[in-house]
FIROPA-833478 format. One record per atom (N, C-alpha, C): residue number from 1; residue in three letters; atom name; x negated, y, z. Coordinates in steps of 0.001 Angstrom, whole numbers, plus 524288, in hexadecimal, padded with zeros to 5 digits. Each point is the difference from the previous one (the first is absolute). Example, Ala and Ser with C-alpha at 12.3 -4.5 7.8 and 13.67 -1.06 7.14 Angstrom:
2
(1; ALA; N; (7CC7A; 7E9C6; 81E78)) (1; ALA; CA; (8037A; 804A6; 80000)) (1; ALA; C; (7FC7C; 804B0; 80000)) (2; SER; N; (8015E; 8041A; 7FD30)) (2; SER; CA; (7FCCC; 804A6; 8003C)) (2; SER; C; (80302; 80442; 802DA)) 
This chain:
159
(1; MET; N; (E121B; D4683; 297BE)) (1; MET; CA; (7FE19; 7FDCA; 804E9)) (1; MET; C; (7FAA8; 8025E; 80120)) (2; SER; N; (7FF2C; 80207; 804AA)) (2; SER; CA; (7FB0F; 80268; 80154)) (2; SER; C; (7FBEA; 7FBE3; 8018E)) (3; ALA; N; (7FB22; 801B1; 7FFFA)) (3; ALA; CA; (7FBC0; 7FC5A; 8013F)) (3; ALA; C; (7FFFE; 7FE8B; 805C1)) (4; THR; N; (8025F; 80341; 8034E)) (4; THR; CA; (7FFE2; 7FEE1; 80593)) (4; THR; C; (8046B; 7FC82; 801B5)) (5; SER; N; (80404; 7FF62; 7FD02)) (5; SER; CA; (80449; 7FC91; 801A8)) (5; SER; C; (7FF19; 7FA79; 7FDDD)) (6; SER; N; (801FB; 7FC3F; 802E0)) (6; SER; CA; (7FF7C; 7FA96; 7FE43)) (6; SER; C; (804F9; 7FD22; 80183)) (7; SER; N; (800EC; 7FBA9; 7FD74)) (7; SER; CA; (804B7; 7FD04; 80118)) (7; SER; C; (7FF4F; 7FC81; 804BB)) (8; ALA; N; (7FB24; 7FE94; 8013C)) (8; ALA; CA; (7FF01; 7FC9D; 8047E)) (8; ALA; C; (7FF3C; 8033E; 804F7)) (9; PRO; N; (80283; 7FE4D; 80448)) (9; PRO; CA; (7FF42; 802F8; 804BE)) (9; PRO; C; (7FA71; 7FF49; 80214)) (10; SER; N; (7FDE1; 8041F; 80242)) (10; SER; CA; (7FAA1; 7FF8E; 80203)) (10; SER; C; (80029; 7FD00; 8052D)) (11; LYS; N; (7FC0F; 7FCE3; 800DB)) (11; LYS; CA; (7FF9B; 7FCCF; 804AF)) (11; LYS; C; (7FD36; 8033F; 8043E)) (12; PRO; N; (801E1; 7FFCE; 804A9)) (12; PRO; CA; (7FD62; 80314; 80420)) (12; PRO; C; (7FAA7; 7FDA2; 80157)) (13; ILE; N; (7FC8C; 8034C; 801DB)) (13; ILE; CA; (7FAD0; 7FE4A; 8018D)) (13; ILE; C; (80082; 7FC9B; 804DA)) (14; SER; N; (7FD13; 7FBD6; 80028)) (14; SER; CA; (7FFF5; 7FC9A; 8048B)) (14; SER; C; (7FBDA; 80226; 803D9)) (15; TRP; N; (801DE; 80281; 8041E)) (15; TRP; CA; (7FC99; 802A0; 803BB)) (15; TRP; C; (7FC2A; 7FC74; 802BF)) (16; PRO; N; (8016C; 7FB43; 8017F)) (16; PRO; CA; (7FC01; 7FCBE; 80282)) (16; PRO; C; (7FB2E; 7FF18; 7FCA1)) (17; TYR; N; (800CD; 7FF40; 7FAF7)) (17; TYR; CA; (7FB92; 7FF2D; 7FC77)) (17; TYR; C; (7FCE3; 804F9; 7FF3B)) (18; LEU; N; (802A7; 80470; 7FFEB)) (18; LEU; CA; (7FD48; 80502; 7FF75)) (18; LEU; C; (7FCB0; 800FC; 804DC)) (19; ILE; N; (8022A; 7FED9; 8048E)) (19; ILE; CA; (7FD00; 80098; 804D7)) (19; ILE; C; (7FB51; 7FC3F; 8000F)) (20; ALA; N; (800C4; 7FB3C; 7FE0F)) (20; ALA; CA; (7FBB9; 7FC3F; 7FFA4)) (20; ALA; C; (7FBBB; 80210; 7FC5C)) (21; ALA; N; (80197; 80266; 7FBB0)) (21; ALA; CA; (7FC1F; 8022C; 7FC5D)) (21; ALA; C; (7FCCB; 8043E; 802B8)) (22; LEU; N; (8029B; 80354; 802E2)) (22; LEU; CA; (7FD19; 80429; 802DE)) (22; LEU; C; (7FC76; 7FDB9; 8042F)) (23; ALA; N; (801DD; 7FC19; 802C6)) (23; ALA; CA; (7FCCD; 7FD97; 80416)) (23; ALA; C; (7FB42; 7FD3D; 7FD9A)) (24; SER; N; (80098; 7FDD6; 7FB65)) (24; SER; CA; (7FBA2; 7FD4D; 7FD89)) (24; SER; C; (7FB96; 803C8; 7FEAA)) (25; LEU; N; (80140; 80503; 7FF75)) (25; LEU; CA; (7FBEA; 803E7; 7FEF5)) (25; LEU; C; (7FC53; 800A8; 8049B)) (26; VAL; N; (80207; 7FF1E; 804C5)) (26; VAL; CA; (7FCA8; 80036; 804B0)) (26; VAL; C; (7FC01; 7FB91; 7FFBC)) (27; GLY; N; (801D5; 7FB49; 7FEB7)) (27; GLY; CA; (7FC83; 7FB84; 7FF80)) (27; GLY; C; (7FC23; 800BB; 7FB7D)) (28; LEU; N; (801DB; 80255; 7FBBA)) (28; LEU; CA; (7FC9F; 800F5; 7FB77)) (28; LEU; C; (7FBA1; 803D3; 80184)) (29; GLY; N; (80159; 80428; 802AB)) (29; GLY; CA; (7FC04; 803CC; 801AC)) (29; GLY; C; (7FC08; 7FD87; 803B8)) (30; ASP; N; (801D4; 7FCF8; 8039B)) (30; ASP; CA; (7FC98; 7FD35; 803BC)) (30; ASP; C; (7FC48; 7FC5B; 7FD13)) (31; ALA; N; (80215; 7FCFB; 7FC63)) (31; ALA; CA; (7FCE4; 7FC29; 7FD27)) (31; ALA; C; (7FC19; 802B2; 7FC4F)) (32; ILE; N; (80186; 8044B; 7FD9C)) (32; ILE; CA; (7FC6F; 802D2; 7FC94)) (32; ILE; C; (7FB87; 80243; 8033E)) (33; TYR; N; (8014E; 8023D; 8048E)) (33; TYR; CA; (7FBF2; 80227; 80375)) (33; TYR; C; (7FC16; 7FBB9; 80181)) (34; LEU; N; (801E0; 7FB75; 80196)) (34; LEU; CA; (7FC7F; 7FBB7; 80171)) (34; LEU; C; (7FCCC; 7FE19; 7FB6B)) (35; THR; N; (80255; 7FFE5; 7FB6B)) (35; THR; CA; (7FD2B; 7FE4F; 7FB4C)) (35; THR; C; (7FB91; 803C8; 7FEC9)) (36; VAL; N; (80113; 80500; 80025)) (36; VAL; CA; (7FBF0; 803F0; 7FEF6)) (36; VAL; C; (7FBAA; 7FF86; 80402)) (37; GLN; N; (80161; 7FF50; 804F9)) (37; GLN; CA; (7FBF1; 7FF7E; 80410)) (37; GLN; C; (7FCAE; 7FB1E; 7FF04)) (38; HIS; N; (80289; 7FBDF; 7FE60)) (38; HIS; CA; (7FD2A; 7FB13; 7FEE1)) (38; HIS; C; (7FC4F; 800AC; 7FB69)) (39; LEU; N; (80201; 80252; 7FBCB)) (39; LEU; CA; (7FCDF; 80081; 7FB3D)) (39; LEU; C; (7FB7C; 803E5; 80095)) (40; THR; N; (800BF; 8040D; 80327)) (40; THR; CA; (7FBDE; 803DB; 800C8)) (40; THR; C; (7FC12; 7FE3F; 80433)) (41; GLY; N; (8016B; 7FBF5; 802F2)) (41; GLY; CA; (7FC8B; 7FE03; 803F8)) (41; GLY; C; (7FFCD; 80338; 804F9)) (42; GLU; N; (80388; 803AC; 80085)) (42; GLU; CA; (80034; 80340; 804B1)) (42; GLU; C; (80216; 7FCC3; 80482)) (43; SER; N; (7FDC3; 800D9; 804B0)) (43; SER; CA; (80212; 7FD2C; 8049A)) (43; SER; C; (80512; 802A3; 801AF)) (44; LEU; N; (80381; 7FCDA; 801D1)) (44; LEU; CA; (80528; 801DC; 8016A)) (44; LEU; C; (80098; 7FFAE; 805D9)) (45; ARG; N; (80175; 80466; 8025C)) (45; ARG; CA; (800BC; 80013; 805A2)) (45; ARG; C; (805D1; 7FFD9; 8013C)) (46; CYS; N; (80143; 7FD27; 803FD)) (46; CYS; CA; (80545; 80008; 80206)) (46; CYS; C; (80067; 80493; 803AC)) (47; THR; N; (80464; 802BB; 7FFE1)) (47; THR; CA; (800D2; 80470; 80396)) (47; THR; C; (803AD; 7FE9D; 80462)) (48; ILE; N; (8030B; 7FBD3; 7FF69)) (48; ILE; CA; (803CA; 7FE76; 80407)) (48; ILE; C; (7FE06; 7FB4C; 802FE)) (49; ILE; N; (7FE0D; 7FC18; 7FD36)) (49; ILE; CA; (7FDDF; 7FB45; 80267)) (49; ILE; C; (7FAAB; 7FF02; 7FDCA)) (50; SER; N; (7FCF7; 7FC99; 80258)) (50; SER; CA; (7FAEE; 7FEA4; 7FDCE)) (50; SER; C; (80074; 7FAD5; 7FD2B)) (51; GLY; N; (7FCBF; 7FF3B; 7FC1D)) (51; GLY; CA; (8000F; 7FB07; 7FD3B)) (51; GLY; C; (80064; 8005B; 7FA2D)) (52; CYS; N; (8009F; 804C2; 7FDEF)) (52; CYS; CA; (8008B; 8007B; 7FA56)) (52; CYS; C; (7FB62; 7FE00; 7FD08)) (53; SER; N; (7FB53; 80185; 801BD)) (53; SER; CA; (7FB4C; 7FE45; 7FD11)) (53; SER; C; (7FF42; 7FA11; 8003F)) (54; GLU; N; (80161; 7FDAA; 80482)) (54; GLU; CA; (7FF8E; 7FA44; 80069)) (54; GLU; C; (803D2; 7FD3F; 7FC54)) (55; VAL; N; (804BB; 801FE; 7FFBD)) (55; VAL; CA; (803EF; 7FD8D; 7FC9C)) (55; VAL; C; (7FEBE; 800E7; 7FA48)) (56; LEU; N; (7FEA8; 804D2; 7FEA4)) (56; LEU; CA; (7FF2A; 80156; 7FA87)) (56; LEU; C; (7FAC1; 7FE1F; 7FDDC)) (57; SER; N; (7FC69; 7FE61; 80371)) (57; SER; CA; (7FB19; 7FDC5; 7FE16)) (57; SER; C; (8000F; 7FA17; 8007C)) (58; SER; N; (80453; 7FDC3; 801A4)) (58; SER; CA; (8005C; 7FA4A; 8007E)) (58; SER; C; (80078; 7FDA2; 7FA87)) (59; PRO; N; (7FEDF; 7FAE8; 7FF97)) (59; PRO; CA; (80094; 7FD5F; 7FAF7)) (59; PRO; C; (805A9; 7FFE3; 7FE15)) (60; TYR; N; (803CD; 80108; 8037F)) (60; TYR; CA; (80574; 7FFEF; 7FE6D)) (60; TYR; C; (801C2; 8051A; 7FD72)) (61; ALA; N; (7FC8D; 803D3; 7FFD2)) (61; ALA; CA; (80154; 80501; 7FDB4)) (61; ALA; C; (7FF8F; 80010; 7FA12)) (62; GLN; N; (7FE57; 7FBB0; 7FDB9)) (62; GLN; CA; (7FF7C; 7FF90; 7FA55)) (62; GLN; C; (80246; 7FAE2; 7FE32)) (63; VAL; N; (80219; 80003; 7FB47)) (63; VAL; CA; (801C3; 7FB44; 7FD65)) (63; VAL; C; (7FCA4; 7FFAF; 7FB1C)) (64; GLY; N; (7FC00; 7FCA7; 80052)) (64; GLY; CA; (7FC36; 7FFD2; 7FBCB)) (64; GLY; C; (7FD3D; 8054E; 7FFC8)) (65; PRO; N; (7FFAA; 8024C; 7FB5D)) (65; PRO; CA; (7FD67; 80513; 7FF98)) (65; PRO; C; (8038A; 804AE; 80145)) (66; PHE; N; (804F5; 7FEF7; 8011A)) (66; PHE; CA; (803CF; 80435; 800A8)) (66; PHE; C; (800FF; 80141; 805BB)) (67; PRO; N; (7FFE4; 80513; 80155)) (67; PRO; CA; (8017F; 80185; 80559)) (67; PRO; C; (805B1; 7FE87; 800DD)) (68; LEU; N; (80136; 7FDCE; 8048C)) (68; LEU; CA; (80563; 7FEA9; 8013F)) (68; LEU; C; (80385; 804C6; 7FFC0)) (69; ALA; N; (7FDE8; 80481; 80166)) (69; ALA; CA; (80308; 804E6; 7FFE4)) (69; ALA; C; (801A5; 80154; 7FA59)) (70; ALA; N; (7FCB5; 7FEC5; 7FC31)) (70; ALA; CA; (80162; 80121; 7FA83)) (70; ALA; C; (8048A; 7FC77; 7FE37)) (71; ILE; N; (7FFF0; 7FB2C; 801DD)) (71; ILE; CA; (8045D; 7FC67; 7FECA)) (71; ILE; C; (804F4; 8020D; 802BF)) (72; GLY; N; (7FF60; 801F7; 804B9)) (72; GLY; CA; (80467; 80253; 802CA)) (72; GLY; C; (80217; 804C5; 7FD32)) (73; ALA; N; (7FC95; 80344; 7FDEE)) (73; ALA; CA; (801A7; 80493; 7FD0F)) (73; ALA; C; (8033C; 7FE7C; 7FB4E)) (74; ALA; N; (7FE24; 7FBFE; 7FD35)) (74; ALA; CA; (802E6; 7FE1B; 7FB5C)) (74; ALA; C; (8056C; 7FDEA; 801B6)) (75; ALA; N; (80027; 7FD43; 8045D)) (75; ALA; CA; (804F5; 7FDE3; 801EA)) (75; ALA; C; (803C4; 8045F; 8018F)) (76; TYR; N; (7FDF5; 803FA; 802BE)) (76; TYR; CA; (80364; 8046D; 8018A)) (76; TYR; C; (801E7; 80300; 7FB35)) (77; PHE; N; (7FCAF; 8007D; 7FC08)) (77; PHE; CA; (801BC; 8029F; 7FB3A)) (77; PHE; C; (8044B; 7FCCC; 7FD4A)) (78; ALA; N; (7FF7F; 7FAEC; 7FFF9)) (78; ALA; CA; (80402; 7FC9B; 7FDCC)) (78; ALA; C; (80506; 8007B; 80324)) (79; VAL; N; (7FF9B; 8002D; 80532)) (79; VAL; CA; (804AE; 800B1; 80339)) (79; VAL; C; (80298; 80535; 7FECF)) (80; PHE; N; (7FCE7; 80418; 7FF83)) (80; PHE; CA; (8022F; 80525; 7FEA9)) (80; PHE; C; (802F2; 7FFBE; 7FADA)) (81; SER; N; (7FD89; 7FDCA; 7FC0E)) (81; SER; CA; (80260; 7FFA7; 7FAC0)) (81; SER; C; (804F9; 7FCCB; 8000C)) (82; LEU; N; (7FFE8; 7FB78; 80270)) (82; LEU; CA; (80494; 7FCAA; 80031)) (82; LEU; C; (80466; 80269; 8033F)) (83; ALA; N; (7FE9D; 8029E; 8043E)) (83; ALA; CA; (80407; 8026C; 8033F)) (83; ALA; C; (802A1; 80484; 7FD30)) (84; ILE; N; (7FD02; 80304; 7FCEC)) (84; ILE; CA; (8025B; 80433; 7FCE6)) (84; ILE; C; (803C4; 7FDA3; 7FBE3)) (85; LEU; N; (7FE50; 7FBEA; 7FD70)) (85; LEU; CA; (80367; 7FD70; 7FC34)) (85; LEU; C; (804F0; 7FDD6; 802AA)) (86; ALA; N; (7FF55; 7FD89; 80488)) (86; ALA; CA; (80486; 7FDF7; 802E5)) (86; ALA; C; (803A2; 80457; 801BE)) (87; ALA; N; (7FDBB; 8046B; 8019B)) (87; ALA; CA; (8033A; 8046C; 801C4)) (87; ALA; C; (80387; 80200; 7FBB2)) (88; PHE; N; (7FE54; 7FF8B; 7FB1E)) (88; PHE; CA; (80311; 801DB; 7FBA2)) (88; PHE; C; (802FB; 7FBA4; 7FD28)) (89; GLY; N; (80076; 7FB7B; 802B3)) (89; GLY; CA; (80393; 7FBEB; 7FE32)) (89; GLY; C; (7FDD0; 7FBD5; 7FC7A)) (90; TYR; N; (7FAE6; 7FFAC; 7FF6D)) (90; TYR; CA; (7FDBD; 7FBCD; 7FCD9)) (90; TYR; C; (7FFF0; 7FB0F; 80331)) (91; ARG; N; (80390; 7FC6A; 7FED1)) (91; ARG; CA; (800D7; 7FB60; 80342)) (91; ARG; C; (7FB4D; 7FC45; 80032)) (92; LEU; N; (7FD18; 7FF91; 7FBC8)) (92; LEU; CA; (7FB7B; 7FC73; 7FFF4)) (92; LEU; C; (7FBCB; 801C0; 803F0)) (93; ALA; N; (7FFDB; 80511; 80120)) (93; ALA; CA; (7FC10; 80205; 8039B)) (93; ALA; C; (800B5; 7FDF3; 80590)) (94; VAL; N; (804D7; 7FF0F; 80196)) (94; VAL; CA; (8010D; 7FE6A; 80576)) (94; VAL; C; (7FD91; 7FAB1; 80156)) (95; PRO; N; (800F6; 7FBEB; 7FCFF)) (95; PRO; CA; (7FD7C; 7FB07; 8017F)) (95; PRO; C; (7FA0B; 80033; 7FFA1)) (96; LEU; N; (7FDEE; 802F3; 7FC39)) (96; LEU; CA; (7FA59; 80087; 7FFAD)) (96; LEU; C; (7FDCD; 802DE; 804C2)) (97; LEU; N; (802CD; 80405; 80197)) (97; LEU; CA; (7FE70; 8030D; 8049E)) (97; LEU; C; (8001C; 7FC8F; 804DE)) (98; LYS; N; (803FE; 7FCCF; 8007B)) (98; LYS; CA; (80065; 7FC89; 80494)) (98; LYS; C; (7FB98; 7FBEB; 8000D)) (99; ILE; N; (7FEC8; 7FDD2; 7FB82)) (99; ILE; CA; (7FBB1; 7FC38; 7FFBC)) (99; ILE; C; (7FADE; 80289; 8018C)) (100; LEU; N; (7FEFF; 804AE; 7FDC0)) (100; LEU; CA; (7FB1E; 802AF; 8012A)) (100; LEU; C; (7FFAC; 80163; 805C9)) (101; LEU; N; (80436; 801F3; 8024E)) (101; LEU; CA; (7FFDD; 80160; 80587)) (101; LEU; C; (7FF8A; 7FB34; 80388)) (102; ALA; N; (80256; 7FBB7; 7FE69)) (102; ALA; CA; (7FF4F; 7FB46; 80317)) (102; ALA; C; (7FA3F; 7FE52; 8000A)) (103; LEU; N; (7FD71; 8004B; 7FB78)) (103; LEU; CA; (7FA73; 7FEAB; 7FFBC)) (103; LEU; C; (7FCBA; 803DF; 8032C)) (104; MET; N; (80142; 804FD; 7FFA9)) (104; MET; CA; (7FD30; 803E8; 802FC)) (104; MET; C; (800B7; 7FF49; 805CF)) (105; PHE; N; (804C4; 7FE9E; 801B1)) (105; PHE; CA; (80113; 7FF35; 80584)) (105; PHE; C; (7FD03; 7FB41; 8020F)) (106; LEU; N; (8000C; 7FBC0; 7FD04)) (106; LEU; CA; (7FD0C; 7FB56; 801A7)) (106; LEU; C; (7FA29; 80128; 80041)) (107; THR; N; (7FE08; 802FD; 7FC4D)) (107; THR; CA; (7FA7F; 8019A; 80011)) (107; THR; C; (7FED7; 80361; 804C1)) (108; THR; N; (80393; 80380; 80148)) (108; THR; CA; (7FF72; 80349; 804A4)) (108; THR; C; (7FFA4; 7FCC3; 804DF)) (109; LEU; N; (80360; 7FC1B; 8008D)) (109; LEU; CA; (7FFC6; 7FC94; 8049C)) (109; LEU; C; (7FABC; 7FD3E; 8004D)) (110; TRP; N; (7FE0E; 7FE14; 7FB8C)) (110; TRP; CA; (7FAF0; 7FD53; 7FFD6)) (110; TRP; C; (7FBA8; 803CD; 801A5)) (111; LEU; N; (8001F; 804D4; 7FDF7)) (111; LEU; CA; (7FBEB; 803C8; 8013B)) (111; LEU; C; (8003E; 801B3; 805C0)) (112; LEU; N; (804AE; 8005D; 8021A)) (112; LEU; CA; (8007D; 80143; 805A4)) (112; LEU; C; (7FDC0; 7FB8A; 80341)) (113; TYR; N; (80104; 7FB30; 7FE64)) (113; TYR; CA; (7FDBE; 7FB7A; 802AE)) (113; TYR; C; (7FA09; 80034; 7FFE8)) (114; LEU; N; (7FDCE; 80126; 7FB4F)) (114; LEU; CA; (7FA59; 80056; 7FF83)) (114; LEU; C; (7FDC1; 80431; 8039D)) (115; GLN; N; (80280; 8048A; 80025)) (115; GLN; CA; (7FE06; 8042B; 80354)) (115; GLN; C; (8002E; 7FE6E; 805CB)) (116; ALA; N; (80432; 7FD94; 801A3)) (116; ALA; CA; (800B6; 7FEB1; 8057E)) (116; ALA; C; (7FCA6; 7FB65; 801C1)) (117; PHE; N; (7FFCD; 7FBEB; 7FCDA)) (117; PHE; CA; (7FDB1; 7FB1C; 801EB)) (117; PHE; C; (7FAE3; 7FE63; 7FD74)) (118; VAL; N; (7FE83; 80276; 7FBA8)) (118; VAL; CA; (7FB20; 7FE91; 7FD72)) (118; VAL; C; (7FC0F; 8047E; 80074)) (119; ILE; N; (80189; 804BE; 7FE80)) (119; ILE; CA; (7FC8B; 8046E; 80023)) (119; ILE; C; (7FFAD; 80263; 80582)) (120; HIS; N; (80445; 7FF8B; 802E6)) (120; HIS; CA; (80071; 80211; 8054D)) (120; HIS; C; (7FFA4; 805F0; 80040)) (121; HIS; N; (801A5; 80296; 7FBD0)) (121; HIS; CA; (80038; 805B5; 7FFC7)) (121; HIS; C; (804B8; 80174; 7FC9B)) (122; PHE; N; (801FC; 804B7; 800CD)) (122; PHE; CA; (80445; 80208; 7FCE1)) (122; PHE; C; (7FE47; 804F2; 7FD57)) (123; CYS; N; (8022C; 800E1; 7FB54)) (123; CYS; CA; (7FF02; 804BA; 7FD06)) (123; CYS; C; (80521; 80306; 7FFBA)) (124; GLN; N; (7FFD7; 804FB; 80185)) (124; GLN; CA; (804D4; 8031B; 8001F)) (124; GLN; C; (80250; 800A4; 7FA8C)) (125; TYR; N; (7FCBD; 80042; 7FC05)) (125; TYR; CA; (801FF; 8007E; 7FAA7)) (125; TYR; C; (802A0; 7FAF4; 7FE32)) (126; CYS; N; (7FDE6; 7FBA4; 801B4)) (126; CYS; CA; (80253; 7FAF8; 7FED0)) (126; CYS; C; (80525; 7FF50; 802E4)) (127; LEU; N; (8002D; 801E7; 804D3)) (127; LEU; CA; (804D7; 7FFC6; 80308)) (127; LEU; C; (8043E; 80381; 7FDA1)) (128; LEU; N; (7FE55; 80486; 7FDE2)) (128; LEU; CA; (803B5; 80361; 7FD41)) (128; LEU; C; (8023D; 7FD36; 7FB4A)) (129; SER; N; (7FCA3; 7FD62; 7FD16)) (129; SER; CA; (801D5; 7FCFD; 7FB67)) (129; SER; C; (803D1; 7FBBA; 801B1)) (130; ALA; N; (7FEB9; 7FD53; 8043F)) (130; ALA; CA; (80367; 7FBDF; 801F9)) (130; ALA; C; (80554; 80237; 80176)) (131; ALA; N; (7FFFA; 80489; 80283)) (131; ALA; CA; (804EE; 8027B; 80177)) (131; ALA; C; (8032D; 801A1; 7FB38)) (132; VAL; N; (7FD5E; 8022C; 7FC2D)) (132; VAL; CA; (802C1; 801AD; 7FB35)) (132; VAL; C; (8023F; 7FB4E; 7FD2F)) (133; THR; N; (7FD03; 7FBC5; 7FF98)) (133; THR; CA; (801EC; 7FB4F; 7FD7C)) (133; THR; C; (804AF; 7FDBA; 802E0)) (134; THR; N; (7FFC8; 80007; 80531)) (134; THR; CA; (8045B; 7FE05; 80324)) (134; THR; C; (804D9; 80351; 7FF33)) (135; VAL; N; (7FF6B; 80524; 80009)) (135; VAL; CA; (8046D; 80380; 7FF0C)) (135; VAL; C; (80236; 7FF45; 7FA92)) (136; LEU; N; (7FCA9; 7FF90; 7FC16)) (136; LEU; CA; (801D9; 7FF16; 7FAB0)) (136; LEU; C; (80303; 7FAE8; 7FF95)) (137; THR; N; (7FDFD; 7FBFC; 8027E)) (137; THR; CA; (80295; 7FAFA; 7FFD6)) (137; THR; C; (80570; 80053; 80273)) (138; LEU; N; (80051; 80289; 8047E)) (138; LEU; CA; (80514; 80092; 80291)) (138; LEU; C; (803C6; 80341; 7FCB3)) (139; ILE; N; (7FE2E; 80449; 7FDD6)) (139; ILE; CA; (80370; 8034B; 7FCBD)) (139; ILE; C; (8021B; 7FCEF; 7FB66)) (140; VAL; N; (7FC92; 7FD74; 7FD26)) (140; VAL; CA; (801A3; 7FD43; 7FB41)) (140; VAL; C; (80366; 7FB52; 8011B)) (141; PHE; N; (7FE94; 7FCEA; 803E4)) (141; PHE; CA; (802FF; 7FB3B; 80112)) (141; PHE; C; (8051F; 8013F; 802C3)) (142; LEU; N; (80075; 80483; 80284)) (142; LEU; CA; (804E2; 80194; 80276)) (142; LEU; C; (80307; 803F0; 7FCB1)) (143; SER; N; (7FE07; 80164; 7FB78)) (143; SER; CA; (80275; 8041A; 7FCD1)) (143; SER; C; (80578; 7FE71; 7FE2C)) (144; ARG; N; (800CA; 7FB0C; 7FF0F)) (144; ARG; CA; (80533; 7FE4D; 7FE2B)) (144; ARG; C; (80419; 80116; 80434)) (145; LYS; N; (7FEB9; 7FEA8; 804EB)) (145; LYS; CA; (80392; 800FA; 80447)) (145; LYS; C; (80094; 805EC; 800DB)) (146; TRP; N; (7FBAF; 802C9; 7FFC7)) (146; TRP; CA; (8000A; 805A2; 800B2)) (146; TRP; C; (80348; 8028C; 7FBB7)) (147; GLY; N; (7FF36; 7FE3B; 7FB3A)) (147; GLY; CA; (802FB; 80227; 7FB95)) (147; GLY; C; (805C3; 7FF0E; 80087)) (148; LYS; N; (80189; 7FB4E; 801DF)) (148; LYS; CA; (80598; 7FEC8; 800CA)) (148; LYS; C; (80245; 80377; 80437)) (149; ASP; N; (7FD24; 800A2; 80453)) (149; ASP; CA; (801E7; 8033B; 8044E)) (149; ASP; C; (8009B; 805A5; 7FE5D)) (150; SER; N; (7FC79; 801EE; 7FCBB)) (150; SER; CA; (80039; 80571; 7FE91)) (150; SER; C; (8044F; 80150; 7FC20)) (151; HIS; N; (80247; 7FBDE; 7FD83)) (151; HIS; CA; (80424; 800EA; 7FC2D)) (151; HIS; C; (80564; 7FEAB; 8023B)) (152; LYS; N; (80039; 7FEBF; 80508)) (152; LYS; CA; (80518; 7FEE5; 80245)) (152; LYS; C; (80314; 8051C; 8006A)) (153; PRO; N; (804FC; 7FFBC; 7FEE3)) (153; PRO; CA; (8031A; 804C2; 8008C)) (153; PRO; C; (8006A; 80189; 805BC)) (154; SER; N; (7FFEC; 8050E; 800D9)) (154; SER; CA; (80082; 801CF; 8055B)) (154; SER; C; (8059A; 7FF7C; 801A3)) (155; PRO; N; (800EB; 7FF0A; 8050A)) (155; PRO; CA; (8057A; 7FF7F; 801C8)) (155; PRO; C; (802EA; 80517; 7FF32)) (156; THR; N; (804F0; 7FF60; 7FE9C)) (156; THR; CA; (80324; 804C4; 7FF31)) (156; THR; C; (8019F; 80233; 8055D)) (157; ARG; N; (80040; 80504; 80028)) (157; ARG; CA; (8015F; 80295; 804DF)) (157; ARG; C; (80536; 802B7; 7FF4D)) (158; ASN; N; (80346; 7FF56; 803B1)) (158; ASN; CA; (80509; 802AF; 7FFE5)) (158; ASN; C; (7FFC8; 80488; 803D5)) (159; TYR; N; (800AE; 80485; 7FE00)) (159; TYR; CA; (7FFEE; 804B0; 8036A)) (159; TYR; C; (8056B; 801DA; 80105)) 
């Protein structure tokens, strides 16, 4: 028996989770950028909308001594890791990923509320993070339906 053959059939990659892993890298890059800007003390300019400096210098931009962006980076890294595990069939990763994304989505809603009604300014980098979190939440929570639809047999055609 060769080292490449096995008795167990290989499980196909779950594409929704792989796509979620790739999408989480966008959020991770955004969060790392904001963390570096925060830690170096450089002012951040918005290029699309105004309000980044107001949002990022608000008291809501930190949780204790930690920049909120650093917590976001850790969360996006965890999403990436869990989505990769889920893509390759690790069942325990899926419920953990759903719990994490639910918490991230609720946090996103809270932060959008703060920007709109408390700070009265929006940050384009924060809005990008909100969009990425929303997309991740949709992908992961709809992945079961998507996965079932993608495995349906195609109708037979009679020529």
